[in-house]
All heavy atoms as a GROMACS GRO file, in nm:
protein
  567
    1MET      N    1  -1.124   0.987   1.220
    1MET     CA    2  -1.203   0.863   1.222
    1MET      C    3  -1.128   0.753   1.288
    1MET      O    4  -1.008   0.739   1.271
    1MET     CB    5  -1.236   0.826   1.078
    1MET     CG    6  -1.318   0.704   1.072
    1MET     SD    7  -1.346   0.646   0.900
    1MET     CE    8  -1.197   0.559   0.872
    2ARG      N    9  -1.195   0.671   1.362
    2ARG     CA   10  -1.137   0.556   1.430
    2ARG      C   11  -1.195   0.426   1.368
    2ARG      O   12  -1.315   0.416   1.355
    2ARG     CB   13  -1.175   0.553   1.574
    2ARG     CG   14  -1.073   0.610   1.666
    2ARG     CD   15  -1.123   0.602   1.804
    2ARG     NE   16  -1.094   0.471   1.861
    2ARG     CZ   17  -1.020   0.457   1.970
    2ARG    NH1   18  -0.979   0.567   2.033
    2ARG    NH2   19  -0.991   0.341   2.019
    3ASN      N   20  -1.107   0.336   1.340
    3ASN     CA   21  -1.151   0.203   1.301
    3ASN      C   22  -1.161   0.117   1.422
    3ASN      O   23  -1.068   0.121   1.504
    3ASN     CB   24  -1.056   0.142   1.198
    3ASN     CG   25  -1.066   0.204   1.063
    3ASN    OD1   26  -1.174   0.212   1.008
    3ASN    ND2   27  -0.953   0.248   1.010
    4GLU      N   28  -1.268   0.044   1.436
    4GLU     CA   29  -1.280  -0.045   1.550
    4GLU      C   30  -1.302  -0.185   1.502
    4GLU      O   31  -1.368  -0.205   1.403
    4GLU     CB   32  -1.402  -0.004   1.637
    4GLU     CG   33  -1.377   0.132   1.706
    4GLU     CD   34  -1.491   0.174   1.794
    4GLU    OE1   35  -1.600   0.118   1.785
    4GLU    OE2   36  -1.475   0.263   1.876
    5PHE      N   37  -1.237  -0.280   1.569
    5PHE     CA   38  -1.243  -0.416   1.530
    5PHE      C   39  -1.281  -0.501   1.650
    5PHE      O   40  -1.265  -0.461   1.768
    5PHE     CB   41  -1.106  -0.465   1.479
    5PHE     CG   42  -1.056  -0.387   1.356
    5PHE    CD1   43  -0.976  -0.280   1.371
    5PHE    CD2   44  -1.097  -0.427   1.230
    5PHE    CE1   45  -0.933  -0.206   1.262
    5PHE    CE2   46  -1.057  -0.356   1.120
    5PHE     CZ   47  -0.975  -0.244   1.134
    6THR      N   48  -1.328  -0.619   1.628
    6THR     CA   49  -1.370  -0.713   1.733
    6THR      C   50  -1.254  -0.798   1.775
    6THR      O   51  -1.191  -0.861   1.692
    6THR     CB   52  -1.484  -0.804   1.688
    6THR    OG1   53  -1.589  -0.725   1.637
    6THR    CG2   54  -1.535  -0.895   1.798
    7ALA      N   55  -1.218  -0.793   1.903
    7ALA     CA   56  -1.109  -0.876   1.954
    7ALA      C   57  -1.170  -0.990   2.030
    7ALA      O   58  -1.254  -0.970   2.121
    7ALA     CB   59  -1.019  -0.799   2.044
    8ILE      N   60  -1.136  -1.111   1.997
    8ILE     CA   61  -1.175  -1.229   2.070
    8ILE      C   62  -1.058  -1.269   2.157
    8ILE      O   63  -0.947  -1.286   2.112
    8ILE     CB   64  -1.212  -1.350   1.977
    8ILE    CG1   65  -1.315  -1.304   1.869
    8ILE    CG2   66  -1.259  -1.469   2.056
    8ILE    CD1   67  -1.447  -1.253   1.929
    9ILE      N   68  -1.083  -1.278   2.289
    9ILE     CA   69  -0.975  -1.302   2.385
    9ILE      C   70  -1.001  -1.434   2.458
    9ILE      O   71  -1.114  -1.458   2.505
    9ILE     CB   72  -0.962  -1.189   2.486
    9ILE    CG1   73  -0.950  -1.057   2.411
    9ILE    CG2   74  -0.848  -1.214   2.583
    9ILE    CD1   75  -0.990  -0.937   2.497
   10GLU      N   76  -0.900  -1.515   2.463
   10GLU     CA   77  -0.913  -1.646   2.538
   10GLU      C   78  -0.804  -1.648   2.644
   10GLU      O   79  -0.687  -1.623   2.613
   10GLU     CB   80  -0.905  -1.759   2.446
   10GLU     CG   81  -1.017  -1.766   2.344
   10GLU     CD   82  -1.009  -1.883   2.250
   10GLU    OE1   83  -0.951  -1.986   2.285
   10GLU    OE2   84  -1.067  -1.873   2.140
   11GLY      N   85  -0.845  -1.677   2.765
   11GLY     CA   86  -0.752  -1.683   2.876
   11GLY      C   87  -0.662  -1.805   2.877
   11GLY      O   88  -0.691  -1.902   2.804
   12PRO      N   89  -0.563  -1.805   2.959
   12PRO     CA   90  -0.473  -1.919   2.968
   12PRO      C   91  -0.544  -2.045   3.008
   12PRO      O   92  -0.637  -2.040   3.086
   12PRO     CB   93  -0.368  -1.878   3.068
   12PRO     CG   94  -0.417  -1.754   3.138
   12PRO     CD   95  -0.531  -1.701   3.057
   13THR      N   96  -0.497  -2.156   2.954
   13THR     CA   97  -0.557  -2.287   2.986
   13THR      C   98  -0.451  -2.364   3.062
   13THR      O   99  -0.338  -2.320   3.079
   13THR     CB  100  -0.596  -2.365   2.863
   13THR    OG1  101  -0.479  -2.390   2.788
   13THR    CG2  102  -0.695  -2.289   2.779
   14ASP      N  103  -0.480  -2.482   3.106
   14ASP     CA  104  -0.382  -2.564   3.178
   14ASP      C  105  -0.267  -2.598   3.083
   14ASP      O  106  -0.151  -2.614   3.127
   14ASP     CB  107  -0.451  -2.692   3.225
   14ASP     CG  108  -0.551  -2.666   3.339
   14ASP    OD1  109  -0.534  -2.556   3.405
   14ASP    OD2  110  -0.638  -2.747   3.361
   15ASP      N  111  -0.297  -2.612   2.954
   15ASP     CA  112  -0.194  -2.651   2.858
   15ASP      C  113  -0.109  -2.530   2.805
   15ASP      O  114   0.002  -2.546   2.763
   15ASP     CB  115  -0.256  -2.721   2.737
   15ASP     CG  116  -0.328  -2.847   2.777
   15ASP    OD1  117  -0.283  -2.910   2.877
   15ASP    OD2  118  -0.426  -2.886   2.715
   16ASP      N  119  -0.170  -2.411   2.808
   16ASP     CA  120  -0.102  -2.292   2.753
   16ASP      C  121  -0.111  -2.182   2.854
   16ASP      O  122  -0.214  -2.145   2.903
   16ASP     CB  123  -0.172  -2.252   2.620
   16ASP     CG  124  -0.103  -2.145   2.547
   16ASP    OD1  125   0.009  -2.104   2.591
   16ASP    OD2  126  -0.158  -2.096   2.451
   17LEU      N  127   0.006  -2.120   2.889
   17LEU     CA  128   0.003  -2.019   2.991
   17LEU      C  129  -0.015  -1.875   2.934
   17LEU      O  130  -0.012  -1.782   3.010
   17LEU     CB  131   0.142  -2.025   3.064
   17LEU     CG  132   0.172  -2.156   3.133
   17LEU    CD1  133   0.312  -2.150   3.195
   17LEU    CD2  134   0.068  -2.188   3.237
   18PHE      N  135  -0.040  -1.864   2.806
   18PHE     CA  136  -0.054  -1.732   2.746
   18PHE      C  137  -0.201  -1.698   2.716
   18PHE      O  138  -0.281  -1.784   2.691
   18PHE     CB  139   0.026  -1.728   2.610
   18PHE     CG  140   0.171  -1.726   2.631
   18PHE    CD1  141   0.246  -1.839   2.618
   18PHE    CD2  142   0.237  -1.608   2.655
   18PHE    CE1  143   0.382  -1.842   2.636
   18PHE    CE2  144   0.376  -1.604   2.675
   18PHE     CZ  145   0.447  -1.719   2.662
   19TRP      N  146  -0.229  -1.571   2.721
   19TRP     CA  147  -0.355  -1.521   2.670
   19TRP      C  148  -0.340  -1.505   2.518
   19TRP      O  149  -0.232  -1.474   2.468
   19TRP     CB  150  -0.385  -1.382   2.723
   19TRP     CG  151  -0.423  -1.383   2.867
   19TRP    CD1  152  -0.339  -1.385   2.978
   19TRP    CD2  153  -0.552  -1.372   2.922
   19TRP    NE1  154  -0.409  -1.385   3.095
   19TRP    CE2  155  -0.542  -1.376   3.060
   19TRP    CE3  156  -0.679  -1.366   2.866
   19TRP    CZ2  157  -0.651  -1.372   3.148
   19TRP    CZ3  158  -0.791  -1.362   2.948
   19TRP    CH2  159  -0.778  -1.362   3.088
   20ILE      N  160  -0.444  -1.541   2.445
   20ILE     CA  161  -0.443  -1.521   2.303
   20ILE      C  162  -0.559  -1.428   2.260
   20ILE      O  163  -0.665  -1.424   2.328
   20ILE     CB  164  -0.451  -1.651   2.218
   20ILE    CG1  165  -0.582  -1.728   2.251
   20ILE    CG2  166  -0.331  -1.739   2.250
   20ILE    CD1  167  -0.606  -1.841   2.157
   21ALA      N  168  -0.541  -1.354   2.153
   21ALA     CA  169  -0.641  -1.266   2.102
   21ALA      C  170  -0.636  -1.271   1.951
   21ALA      O  171  -0.530  -1.280   1.891
   21ALA     CB  172  -0.615  -1.122   2.149
   22TYR      N  173  -0.753  -1.265   1.887
   22TYR     CA  174  -0.757  -1.261   1.743
   22TYR      C  175  -0.874  -1.176   1.697
   22TYR      O  176  -0.964  -1.143   1.778
   22TYR     CB  177  -0.765  -1.402   1.682
   22TYR     CG  178  -0.880  -1.490   1.735
   22TYR    CD1  179  -0.998  -1.494   1.664
   22TYR    CD2  180  -0.864  -1.566   1.850
   22TYR    CE1  181  -1.102  -1.577   1.711
   22TYR    CE2  182  -0.966  -1.645   1.894
   22TYR     CZ  183  -1.086  -1.653   1.829
   22TYR     OH  184  -1.189  -1.727   1.872
   23CYS      N  185  -0.870  -1.136   1.572
   23CYS     CA  186  -0.967  -1.041   1.517
   23CYS      C  187  -1.042  -1.112   1.402
   23CYS      O  188  -0.978  -1.151   1.303
   23CYS     CB  189  -0.896  -0.919   1.470
   23CYS     SG  190  -1.009  -0.800   1.393
   24VAL      N  191  -1.172  -1.122   1.418
   24VAL     CA  192  -1.252  -1.191   1.314
   24VAL      C  193  -1.258  -1.113   1.184
   24VAL      O  194  -1.276  -1.167   1.074
   24VAL     CB  195  -1.395  -1.228   1.365
   24VAL    CG1  196  -1.385  -1.326   1.478
   24VAL    CG2  197  -1.471  -1.105   1.411
   25GLU      N  198  -1.252  -0.976   1.192
   25GLU     CA  199  -1.257  -0.895   1.072
   25GLU      C  200  -1.128  -0.889   0.990
   25GLU      O  201  -1.131  -0.852   0.873
   25GLU     CB  202  -1.296  -0.747   1.110
   25GLU     CG  203  -1.432  -0.732   1.168
   25GLU     CD  204  -1.432  -0.724   1.317
   25GLU    OE1  205  -1.333  -0.765   1.381
   25GLU    OE2  206  -1.529  -0.678   1.374
   26VAL      N  207  -1.019  -0.926   1.055
   26VAL     CA  208  -0.889  -0.923   0.988
   26VAL      C  209  -0.825  -1.060   1.005
   26VAL      O  210  -0.747  -1.083   1.093
   26VAL     CB  211  -0.796  -0.813   1.046
   26VAL    CG1  212  -0.665  -0.807   0.964
   26VAL    CG2  213  -0.863  -0.674   1.047
   27PRO      N  214  -0.862  -1.152   0.916
   27PRO     CA  215  -0.807  -1.290   0.927
   27PRO      C  216  -0.654  -1.287   0.924
   27PRO      O  217  -0.590  -1.212   0.848
   27PRO     CB  218  -0.858  -1.358   0.799
   27PRO     CG  219  -0.984  -1.279   0.760
   27PRO     CD  220  -0.953  -1.139   0.799
   28GLY      N  221  -0.598  -1.365   1.012
   28GLY     CA  222  -0.452  -1.372   1.021
   28GLY      C  223  -0.394  -1.277   1.128
   28GLY      O  224  -0.276  -1.296   1.164
   29ALA      N  225  -0.475  -1.190   1.180
   29ALA     CA  226  -0.427  -1.097   1.287
   29ALA      C  227  -0.450  -1.168   1.420
   29ALA      O  228  -0.564  -1.190   1.461
   29ALA     CB  229  -0.501  -0.963   1.280
   30ASN      N  230  -0.339  -1.202   1.487
   30ASN     CA  231  -0.345  -1.271   1.614
   30ASN      C  232  -0.241  -1.211   1.714
   30ASN      O  233  -0.140  -1.157   1.667
   30ASN     CB  234  -0.305  -1.422   1.595
   30ASN     CG  235  -0.388  -1.489   1.493
   30ASN    OD1  236  -0.509  -1.502   1.514
   30ASN    ND2  237  -0.330  -1.528   1.384
   31GLY      N  238  -0.273  -1.217   1.838
   31GLY     CA  239  -0.177  -1.168   1.937
   31GLY      C  240  -0.172  -1.264   2.055
   31GLY      O  241  -0.264  -1.345   2.076
   32GLN      N  242  -0.068  -1.251   2.135
   32GLN     CA  243  -0.056  -1.332   2.257
   32GLN      C  244   0.020  -1.253   2.357
   32GLN      O  245   0.098  -1.163   2.324
   32GLN     CB  246   0.004  -1.466   2.230
   32GLN     CG  247   0.149  -1.469   2.199
   32GLN     CD  248   0.203  -1.609   2.190
   32GLN    OE1  249   0.127  -1.704   2.163
   32GLN    NE2  250   0.332  -1.626   2.205
   33GLY      N  251   0.007  -1.293   2.482
   33GLY     CA  252   0.083  -1.228   2.591
   33GLY      C  253   0.062  -1.301   2.719
   33GLY      O  254  -0.027  -1.383   2.735
   34GLU      N  255   0.145  -1.263   2.818
   34GLU     CA  256   0.134  -1.322   2.948
   34GLU      C  257   0.010  -1.265   3.025
   34GLU      O  258  -0.035  -1.326   3.122
   34GLU     CB  259   0.261  -1.299   3.028
   34GLU     CG  260   0.379  -1.373   2.971
   34GLU     CD  261   0.505  -1.351   3.055
   34GLU    OE1  262   0.499  -1.293   3.165
   34GLU    OE2  263   0.610  -1.399   3.009
   35THR      N  264  -0.041  -1.152   2.980
   35THR     CA  265  -0.159  -1.091   3.039
   35THR      C  266  -0.259  -1.059   2.927
   35THR      O  267  -0.221  -1.055   2.808
   35THR     CB  268  -0.130  -0.963   3.114
   35THR    OG1  269  -0.083  -0.863   3.020
   35THR    CG2  270  -0.019  -0.985   3.221
   36GLU      N  271  -0.381  -1.035   2.967
   36GLU     CA  272  -0.482  -0.995   2.866
   36GLU      C  273  -0.442  -0.870   2.794
   36GLU      O  274  -0.455  -0.852   2.673
   36GLU     CB  275  -0.622  -0.980   2.935
   36GLU     CG  276  -0.730  -0.945   2.842
   36GLU     CD  277  -0.867  -0.935   2.912
   36GLU    OE1  278  -0.874  -0.972   3.032
   36GLU    OE2  279  -0.960  -0.892   2.848
   37ALA      N  280  -0.392  -0.772   2.870
   37ALA     CA  281  -0.348  -0.644   2.810
   37ALA      C  282  -0.235  -0.664   2.712
   37ALA      O  283  -0.234  -0.601   2.603
   37ALA     CB  284  -0.305  -0.547   2.920
   38GLU      N  285  -0.141  -0.746   2.740
   38GLU     CA  286  -0.028  -0.778   2.648
   38GLU      C  287  -0.081  -0.842   2.522
   38GLU      O  288  -0.034  -0.813   2.410
   38GLU     CB  289   0.073  -0.865   2.706
   38GLU     CG  290   0.164  -0.797   2.814
   38GLU     CD  291   0.264  -0.888   2.878
   38GLU    OE1  292   0.275  -1.009   2.834
   38GLU    OE2  293   0.335  -0.843   2.969
   39ALA      N  294  -0.182  -0.929   2.536
   39ALA     CA  295  -0.238  -0.997   2.419
   39ALA      C  296  -0.310  -0.898   2.330
   39ALA      O  297  -0.299  -0.902   2.206
   39ALA     CB  298  -0.334  -1.109   2.464
   40LEU      N  299  -0.386  -0.801   2.392
   40LEU     CA  300  -0.450  -0.704   2.315
   40LEU      C  301  -0.357  -0.606   2.240
   40LEU      O  302  -0.375  -0.570   2.126
   40LEU     CB  303  -0.548  -0.625   2.402
   40LEU     CG  304  -0.674  -0.693   2.442
   40LEU    CD1  305  -0.754  -0.615   2.543
   40LEU    CD2  306  -0.763  -0.723   2.318
   41GLU      N  307  -0.247  -0.570   2.310
   41GLU     CA  308  -0.145  -0.484   2.251
   41GLU      C  309  -0.082  -0.556   2.133
   41GLU      O  310  -0.056  -0.495   2.027
   41GLU     CB  311  -0.041  -0.447   2.354
   41GLU     CG  312   0.060  -0.344   2.305
   41GLU     CD  313   0.159  -0.302   2.416
   41GLU    OE1  314   0.112  -0.290   2.532
   41GLU    OE2  315   0.274  -0.280   2.381
   42SER      N  316  -0.052  -0.681   2.146
   42SER     CA  317   0.005  -0.764   2.041
   42SER      C  318  -0.089  -0.773   1.923
   42SER      O  319  -0.049  -0.762   1.809
   42SER     CB  320   0.039  -0.903   2.095
   42SER     OG  321   0.085  -0.986   1.995
   43LEU      N  322  -0.221  -0.789   1.952
   43LEU     CA  323  -0.319  -0.794   1.848
   43LEU      C  324  -0.326  -0.661   1.772
   43LEU      O  325  -0.338  -0.659   1.649
   43LEU     CB  326  -0.456  -0.832   1.906
   43LEU     CG  327  -0.572  -0.832   1.806
   43LEU    CD1  328  -0.550  -0.934   1.696
   43LEU    CD2  329  -0.706  -0.861   1.880
   44GLN      N  330  -0.325  -0.552   1.846
   44GLN     CA  331  -0.329  -0.422   1.780
   44GLN      C  332  -0.214  -0.408   1.676
   44GLN      O  333  -0.236  -0.362   1.562
   44GLN     CB  334  -0.319  -0.307   1.879
   44GLN     CG  335  -0.446  -0.289   1.962
   44GLN     CD  336  -0.426  -0.186   2.074
   44GLN    OE1  337  -0.318  -0.175   2.129
   44GLN    NE2  338  -0.531  -0.115   2.104
   45SER      N  339  -0.095  -0.446   1.716
   45SER     CA  340   0.021  -0.443   1.627
   45SER      C  341   0.000  -0.532   1.501
   45SER      O  342   0.031  -0.492   1.392
   45SER     CB  343   0.148  -0.483   1.704
   45SER     OG  344   0.177  -0.393   1.805
   46ALA      N  345  -0.054  -0.647   1.528
   46ALA     CA  346  -0.083  -0.739   1.421
   46ALA      C  347  -0.186  -0.687   1.319
   46ALA      O  348  -0.167  -0.698   1.200
   46ALA     CB  349  -0.126  -0.878   1.472
   47ILE      N  350  -0.288  -0.625   1.369
   47ILE     CA  351  -0.392  -0.565   1.285
   47ILE      C  352  -0.330  -0.457   1.196
   47ILE      O  353  -0.352  -0.451   1.077
   47ILE     CB  354  -0.511  -0.512   1.366
   47ILE    CG1  355  -0.587  -0.629   1.427
   47ILE    CG2  356  -0.605  -0.426   1.278
   47ILE    CD1  357  -0.693  -0.581   1.530
   48LEU      N  358  -0.252  -0.368   1.259
   48LEU     CA  359  -0.187  -0.260   1.182
   48LEU      C  360  -0.099  -0.321   1.073
   48LEU      O  361  -0.099  -0.271   0.956
   48LEU     CB  362  -0.111  -0.167   1.275
   48LEU     CG  363  -0.193  -0.075   1.360
   48LEU    CD1  364  -0.100  -0.006   1.464
   48LEU    CD2  365  -0.268   0.025   1.280
   49LEU      N  366  -0.021  -0.416   1.107
   49LEU     CA  367   0.071  -0.478   1.011
   49LEU      C  368  -0.005  -0.542   0.895
   49LEU      O  369   0.023  -0.524   0.779
   49LEU     CB  370   0.161  -0.583   1.080
   49LEU     CG  371   0.258  -0.654   0.987
   49LEU    CD1  372   0.355  -0.555   0.921
   49LEU    CD2  373   0.337  -0.758   1.067
   50MET      N  374  -0.112  -0.621   0.926
   50MET     CA  375  -0.194  -0.687   0.830
   50MET      C  376  -0.256  -0.588   0.731
   50MET      O  377  -0.256  -0.606   0.610
   50MET     CB  378  -0.299  -0.778   0.889
   50MET     CG  379  -0.245  -0.893   0.970
   50MET     SD  380  -0.158  -1.013   0.872
   50MET     CE  381  -0.291  -1.079   0.776
   51LEU      N  382  -0.309  -0.477   0.785
   51LEU     CA  383  -0.374  -0.376   0.700
   51LEU      C  384  -0.272  -0.307   0.608
   51LEU      O  385  -0.299  -0.281   0.491
   51LEU     CB  386  -0.449  -0.277   0.787
   51LEU     CG  387  -0.572  -0.333   0.858
   51LEU    CD1  388  -0.632  -0.224   0.947
   51LEU    CD2  389  -0.676  -0.390   0.764
   52GLU      N  390  -0.152  -0.282   0.662
   52GLU     CA  391  -0.050  -0.218   0.586
   52GLU      C  392  -0.006  -0.309   0.471
   52GLU      O  393   0.007  -0.265   0.356
   52GLU     CB  394   0.065  -0.184   0.673
   52GLU     CG  395   0.184  -0.118   0.603
   52GLU     CD  396   0.303  -0.092   0.694
   52GLU    OE1  397   0.277  -0.044   0.809
   52GLU    OE2  398   0.415  -0.108   0.656
   53VAL      N  399   0.017  -0.435   0.499
   53VAL     CA  400   0.059  -0.530   0.398
   53VAL      C  401  -0.050  -0.546   0.294
   53VAL      O  402  -0.021  -0.547   0.170
   53VAL     CB  403   0.091  -0.669   0.462
   53VAL    CG1  404   0.108  -0.778   0.358
   53VAL    CG2  405   0.220  -0.656   0.543
   54ARG      N  406  -0.177  -0.558   0.334
   54ARG     CA  407  -0.282  -0.573   0.235
   54ARG      C  408  -0.300  -0.452   0.147
   54ARG      O  409  -0.330  -0.461   0.030
   54ARG     CB  410  -0.413  -0.611   0.305
   54ARG     CG  411  -0.410  -0.750   0.361
   54ARG     CD  412  -0.536  -0.791   0.424
   54ARG     NE  413  -0.521  -0.927   0.475
   54ARG     CZ  414  -0.593  -0.980   0.570
   54ARG    NH1  415  -0.689  -0.909   0.621
   54ARG    NH2  416  -0.574  -1.105   0.608
   55ARG      N  417  -0.278  -0.338   0.205
   55ARG     CA  418  -0.286  -0.213   0.123
   55ARG      C  419  -0.177  -0.215   0.021
   55ARG      O  420  -0.202  -0.186  -0.096
   55ARG     CB  421  -0.276  -0.088   0.213
   55ARG     CG  422  -0.267   0.040   0.128
   55ARG     CD  423  -0.263   0.160   0.213
   55ARG     NE  424  -0.400   0.190   0.254
   55ARG     CZ  425  -0.434   0.268   0.351
   55ARG    NH1  426  -0.344   0.334   0.424
   55ARG    NH2  427  -0.558   0.290   0.377
   56GLU      N  428  -0.054  -0.246   0.062
   56GLU     CA  429   0.056  -0.247  -0.035
   56GLU      C  430   0.036  -0.351  -0.145
   56GLU      O  431   0.057  -0.323  -0.262
   56GLU     CB  432   0.187  -0.280   0.038
   56GLU     CG  433   0.240  -0.168   0.126
   56GLU     CD  434   0.356  -0.208   0.212
   56GLU    OE1  435   0.404  -0.320   0.200
   56GLU    OE2  436   0.399  -0.125   0.293
   57GLU      N  437  -0.010  -0.472  -0.108
   57GLU     CA  438  -0.039  -0.573  -0.206
   57GLU      C  439  -0.152  -0.533  -0.299
   57GLU      O  440  -0.148  -0.556  -0.420
   57GLU     CB  441  -0.077  -0.703  -0.136
   57GLU     CG  442   0.040  -0.773  -0.071
   57GLU     CD  443  -0.002  -0.897   0.009
   57GLU    OE1  444  -0.123  -0.926   0.022
   57GLU    OE2  445   0.092  -0.966   0.056
   58GLY      N  446  -0.252  -0.469  -0.244
   58GLY     CA  447  -0.371  -0.425  -0.328
   58GLY      C  448  -0.336  -0.318  -0.426
   58GLY      O  449  -0.397  -0.310  -0.532
   59LEU      N  450  -0.237  -0.234  -0.396
   59LEU     CA  451  -0.201  -0.123  -0.485
   59LEU      C  452  -0.100  -0.162  -0.593
   59LEU      O  453  -0.080  -0.091  -0.688
   59LEU     CB  454  -0.141  -0.006  -0.402
   59LEU     CG  455  -0.244   0.066  -0.314
   59LEU    CD1  456  -0.173   0.169  -0.227
   59LEU    CD2  457  -0.355   0.128  -0.394
   60ARG      N  458  -0.038  -0.281  -0.576
   60ARG     CA  459   0.051  -0.331  -0.680
   60ARG      C  460  -0.025  -0.357  -0.808
   60ARG      O  461  -0.133  -0.413  -0.810
   60ARG     CB  462   0.120  -0.461  -0.636
   60ARG     CG  463   0.244  -0.434  -0.560
   60ARG     CD  464   0.321  -0.565  -0.545
   60ARG     NE  465   0.374  -0.563  -0.410
   60ARG     CZ  466   0.361  -0.658  -0.321
   60ARG    NH1  467   0.301  -0.770  -0.352
   60ARG    NH2  468   0.408  -0.647  -0.205
   61GLY      N  469   0.034  -0.319  -0.918
   61GLY     CA  470  -0.026  -0.350  -1.047
   61GLY      C  471  -0.132  -0.250  -1.090
   61GLY      O  472  -0.197  -0.271  -1.194
   62ILE      N  473  -0.157  -0.142  -1.015
   62ILE     CA  474  -0.252  -0.042  -1.058
   62ILE      C  475  -0.190   0.036  -1.178
   62ILE      O  476  -0.073   0.078  -1.166
   62ILE     CB  477  -0.288   0.056  -0.944
   62ILE    CG1  478  -0.336  -0.021  -0.822
   62ILE    CG2  479  -0.379   0.168  -0.989
   62ILE    CD1  480  -0.483  -0.030  -0.807
   63PRO      N  481  -0.264   0.049  -1.283
   63PRO     CA  482  -0.206   0.122  -1.398
   63PRO      C  483  -0.170   0.266  -1.366
   63PRO      O  484  -0.238   0.328  -1.280
   63PRO     CB  485  -0.317   0.121  -1.503
   63PRO     CG  486  -0.416   0.018  -1.456
   63PRO     CD  487  -0.398   0.004  -1.309
   64ASP      N  488  -0.062   0.315  -1.425
   64ASP     CA  489  -0.020   0.458  -1.401
   64ASP      C  490  -0.124   0.552  -1.440
   64ASP      O  491  -0.130   0.666  -1.391
   64ASP     CB  492   0.111   0.486  -1.476
   64ASP     CG  493   0.229   0.406  -1.424
   64ASP    OD1  494   0.224   0.365  -1.302
   64ASP    OD2  495   0.325   0.385  -1.498
   65THR      N  496  -0.213   0.516  -1.532
   65THR     CA  497  -0.315   0.606  -1.580
   65THR      C  498  -0.439   0.612  -1.485
   65THR      O  499  -0.526   0.696  -1.503
   65THR     CB  500  -0.363   0.562  -1.720
   65THR    OG1  501  -0.409   0.428  -1.713
   65THR    CG2  502  -0.249   0.579  -1.821
   66ALA      N  503  -0.442   0.524  -1.394
   66ALA     CA  504  -0.558   0.519  -1.296
   66ALA      C  505  -0.546   0.637  -1.199
   66ALA      O  506  -0.442   0.677  -1.157
   66ALA     CB  507  -0.558   0.387  -1.220
   67ARG      N  508  -0.662   0.694  -1.163
   67ARG     CA  509  -0.668   0.799  -1.068
   67ARG      C  510  -0.698   0.742  -0.930
   67ARG      O  511  -0.783   0.658  -0.912
   67ARG     CB  512  -0.777   0.895  -1.108
   67ARG     CG  513  -0.789   1.013  -1.021
   67ARG     CD  514  -0.884   1.117  -1.083
   67ARG     NE  515  -0.924   1.209  -0.978
   67ARG     CZ  516  -1.043   1.217  -0.927
   67ARG    NH1  517  -1.143   1.141  -0.972
   67ARG    NH2  518  -1.073   1.305  -0.827
   68ARG      N  519  -0.618   0.786  -0.831
   68ARG     CA  520  -0.638   0.744  -0.692
   68ARG      C  521  -0.689   0.855  -0.608
   68ARG      O  522  -0.645   0.971  -0.623
   68ARG     CB  523  -0.508   0.693  -0.632
   68ARG     CG  524  -0.465   0.561  -0.690
   68ARG     CD  525  -0.345   0.495  -0.629
   68ARG     NE  526  -0.279   0.563  -0.520
   68ARG     CZ  527  -0.166   0.520  -0.464
   68ARG    NH1  528  -0.112   0.411  -0.509
   68ARG    NH2  529  -0.107   0.588  -0.367
   69THR      N  530  -0.778   0.827  -0.515
   69THR     CA  531  -0.827   0.923  -0.422
   69THR      C  532  -0.854   0.847  -0.290
   69THR      O  533  -0.846   0.724  -0.283
   69THR     CB  534  -0.954   0.994  -0.470
   69THR    OG1  535  -0.982   1.104  -0.384
   69THR    CG2  536  -1.071   0.901  -0.484
   70VAL      N  537  -0.886   0.920  -0.186
   70VAL     CA  538  -0.913   0.858  -0.055
   70VAL      C  539  -1.060   0.863  -0.026
   70VAL      O  540  -1.130   0.964  -0.059
   70VAL     CB  541  -0.839   0.937   0.056
   70VAL    CG1  542  -0.874   0.882   0.193
   70VAL    CG2  543  -0.686   0.928   0.033
   71VAL      N  544  -1.112   0.757   0.028
   71VAL     CA  545  -1.254   0.748   0.068
   71VAL      C  546  -1.257   0.717   0.219
   71VAL      O  547  -1.183   0.635   0.262
   71VAL     CB  548  -1.334   0.649  -0.014
   71VAL    CG1  549  -1.284   0.510   0.005
   71VAL    CG2  550  -1.482   0.654   0.021
   72SER      N  551  -1.337   0.790   0.290
   72SER     CA  552  -1.350   0.763   0.438
   72SER      C  553  -1.484   0.697   0.465
   72SER      O  554  -1.584   0.733   0.404
   72SER     CB  555  -1.342   0.897   0.512
   72SER     OG  556  -1.216   0.956   0.497
   73VAL      N  557  -1.482   0.606   0.557
   73VAL     CA  558  -1.598   0.536   0.601
   73VAL      C  559  -1.611   0.548   0.750
   73VAL      O  560  -1.514   0.563   0.818
   73VAL     CB  561  -1.600   0.385   0.557
   73VAL    CG1  562  -1.604   0.374   0.408
   73VAL    CG2  563  -1.479   0.318   0.616
   74GLY      N  564  -1.730   0.540   0.799
   74GLY     CA  565  -1.745   0.544   0.942
   74GLY      C  566  -1.852   0.630   0.995
   74GLY      O  567  -1.924   0.702   0.963
   0.00000   0.00000   0.00000
């Protein structure tokens, strides 16, 4: 299964020489680069990091008696 997210990309302006990219589905996931491709690659890394951190935070405090399983969507 592949997760797909929406990337919003904004090109360089007169004030900023970098491309920026962000993801509306994963608040806080942002990327930048000297090219559009670099900004998207940076965004991909940010999305992976944000999802990993949120998973770790979400699993903290789960009782030892709770049963965990995996659910797939898509």
